[in-house]
N, C-alpha and C positions, 0 to 999 in steps of 0.2 A: 452570491457564493459568501459563508460567512466562516472567515478562520477562526483561530485562537488558541485555545489549548486542549490539546490532545491527551489522553489517557497512556497511559505506560504500554498497556497492549497495543496502542495503536502505533504508539514509536516505535515499537519494534517491529510490527509488522510493514510499518511506513518503510525503515531502513533496509527491512531483509528485501523487500520489494525493488527501492531502488537501486541496491546492489545488484540483484538479480537482472533486475534490466538493464543495466550499464553491462553487465557481462554478456548478457546475451543479444540484446536490443531487439526483444520481441515482450510485446504484453504477457504480464506475469500473472497466471490463475491462483485461486485459492488452494487447489491441491499442492500446488508447487510452492508456495508460500507455508503449508504444513509442514512441511519436510524441511524447508531452509530456516524457519522461523526459530525453531526447536520449542513452540509453544503448546501445551497439552489442551487444545482446544478443537475442535470440528471443524471440518472446511464449510460447515454452513456457518459457524461463529465468525469465521475469518471472512466470509463474504458480507456480514454483517457489518464490520468493523470498515471493510473496503467502501462498503455502500458510503456510510457515514464521510469518509475520508473523501470520495469522491464529492458529496453534495456540498464539503467544507472547500472544495477547490483544490485539495490535495493531489488528486487522481483524476484521470481521464480513463472513458472506456472507448477506445475507438468502435468496437463492434459488441453486440450484446452477449456473446458466449466467447469473446476474445482474450478477455484478461484485463488488467487494467496497465496502463503506464502512469508514471508521476509528472505532474506538471511543473511547471517553473517555480510556482508554491510551494511545491511537493520536495522539490529538489533544496529552496532555500530554507526551507525548514530542519532539513538535515543537518545544514551548515553550521548553523545555529542550535543545534541540539547536541551534535557529538564532541 
């Protein structure tokens, strides 16, 4: 897991995902993020960004089609960037 700097888009999506996960307590999918993040990008683009965040250790996918949840590192990243 390689952490480090993330793009502005990734930061926006990470923040929206963490907030949605806190509200619902459920894994968050790309379609939900597309609605809540307010970015003019496709769900496929969001999935690609989330995949990168998962590889870096910020997110975890509990099941292939379940969406993603933040890891401890994902929560901490938000504390330092908010």
